[in-house]
Steps between C-alpha positions, in 0.01 A plus 500: 500500500635208330211492250570859414856411400417213293560537123423297194742250382766625262474861609779490772468657844257791532496777761208732559548873466414755786143512378453126544331465158764513212783249502846501349722207422870582546642200316303572175569886516872439550523274202320767288720768632812302409364446146424872449842608625663248270302620207567862573863429531505307176316790327757754638779278384349482150460886494875551609609235248312685221622837597862368516458334159370837353782695645755248380369506149457881500842587352449253217155646423628851509790402265248341258266805514788730429617288198143499370467876538837544327394284212178682458672842506754367232224376275305835546806690382581257223149515355539878449845655599335848476341421837841508656589828327179653606560418868855658479348804335240536774775483762695756325201741486437463871872564571504818305191645634587422859780767473215758541455379855870442590671799338468819698406761230203303361386397864518866622243591231279200479533368855288190576326556171794342316348158592229570241764460225594156640138397508453624150781279373340196677159547334601648162800290387350223268647231275440671178564851381149556404360387849742730670412793286127431559552481875711826499238675313223392730703584809617845380166613353306366795724669746498836312116497472467400868735774622333767277148416614598447861652853514190637320269321748688665790486844341129453425434409858694794635268743310232407765722589791838475651445194730220303648220278394411668161850411361470136623159459357611632156798269496294201608243577228767528229667173631165329468426622156844438341540166677154375377559627142852357475389161640206489254735578198712202593216277382551622142680209312727757310598658832568163655713386212748792496428763758369322822824543684495876420163547645613327817799733521275806444269393776777442750687829418186701507398369832848545654536858379152605577490361845853605590430855387278556797781427757798620288569866422715442192290271289684602179825367643331170580367465144822609348714249684263204440487589132865540441602189696258288293638665174854424603416135580305460176765660294768282640286183406454637149868567441613155624208312320564661164878516496622194707413179314155607401218252483239607239140385528459560122771251405350236734153564344657474151667168587198350661285572192760328273531209729115442522469500127782255467358263758165477307700451174699215653184313617326532162810377341501180706121460451544269204726262698250487788184441305628314197809344648727689247840626557741437806285654770543302829280502807753718686521751216130530468467547887743795470299643211182477705672653786604792270146593369367460862739767614367741250150474695670639807694798343212759518601657824867545393391641159264761655742623760801515272288688236391744769860562613647504155295808416703701753843399376716714290625400149727195533614191312341613163165594660416865448324706772143456369539132402156338482529283808118466518512282194690226680216407741271480203733247329538316836110467543479352148786265588315384811183455293693278261651313800152431634396349165831298500414369848159393385660318198757339726234383737303351211802319363582344839137397571332161440310636203805568310625155565205296412256695276686605178543234242849467357378570143348832597814595699705427188268713301548815716874429564647717236273799559533487870880477512525775237270731704706444819824533317401817320353655813814420688721660222279810508530533885881456475523767230292733713713440805811551294357834369426624844841399619698657230261801457452424135195489268293182565393449131692179484219338713229590248545187272494262782185645637336464154623149464361406844160647397503304178590185693221544743255558216619176341445323834144632524429376146643159576303475828177590312559249226570234756164587674300440179563117521207284533659282764349621832783346704758693288309815555503451870865418485605827316329733761826518702680592163246788441571603870875493419445717194299756700772527768773538229272766330495705820876487536546610149261807564704588803840483303336728231403750783844490647641566162281811454583623850875460435464687169331776696791508748737515212325799350474691835861420602638574150668160480782478229398367170671191371684541173471194265827328476640407150702185469841556311457181312161603366492872461158675488376584147378856494334614174651190336192407304170620367139351544307492182131582572230259352238659292134467570458262197789281610480192718568569872642159563858628490713812526802560285809641692821596302823503688789690341854366549 
């Protein structure tokens, strides 16, 4: 028995379990249990301390979060105060339409269908007048077609019997056909662009009227109340959107087009200072100019949506009803094409090839032509932007376009002459100069295309012609002299002009 209770040194006293085989050591287990309890207690204390610290700092965190949200909301309103006005207008529309549900006379007629007017305001009221008009048209037309076809489907089904499976089968077949066709139509890009919401409203209205007609005796009343409540909600949105601080998509599109052309012009104006270190263009100024033309690359979605909405807007702000809004996205596409070429030029200027390869003498050779080209292109774009902004004839940009084309031709000639040198190292050194000339030529072509597109806009929109101004100090001479023609036998080196007093 004594041999059975003996343990190894260092293990403490051991006692056999009831089975006589396994052993446990109370001294060792007791120490482990104490350590486990201490660790668990310490862990709980840490959890409670962390929770208390979180609760203690919660008011300060909530305060900081509230201040952050308030600053964000303030900045959002300051960036465009029209957002605040739009929010107030939406609240006003909901308040007015809710009278259908709260006042007794309208509620007695419409009943719970008055909620459709409120839902219409929620989904129809948009930021711009054009977007609201488009949504109202889609909702009204889709509801009208859905109600009409839903009533027609029920009448057609009842031709096969008063009640029973034949009616259900006919309605289900019509639901399947119209649902499938309508869903397929939504894949059309033109439908998606302008009428996708109307198709959705048509499907939902047709389904509601057609299915409800099987259980409802007066299907005409159902369709009538749904249609009129939607028309009331849409009409309320239109009146408030047009007559209470209106936001016109056409004006925003007009301003965006002008701004994009000005941003391109500003970069080309500072190009000489960036490449040839001319002028007072600082690094900060150049960074702002680069940010400006890069923003032009991201303006396509706004241009397309505003052009689509502007077509639905009535005459406003000097824009007649059939103003050629489709011409603005064309100008925008050309402006973005020019911005892509400018980006390629900017990447080249900031690359290592620009810093190391061109020799100073070659850079001096092309200095005048390059700066003239960029300057004239900048002036042309500014004149085009001013013509769009003031709705005047853009003919003032024509001389600058021609001057930029002349400058780029001179630049190509200089690059070709430099390439004929016999020094191979010089030939390799002017390759970046030729690359620069190519990029500048592409920009010049884009500016010329933009000019043609703006002239087309001026013709379609009937921009005002600019009358030539006459300086009072130097009055224009009209019929003040005569030109003497030169005969065939005379020399053609000069032309004689006689000016009468």
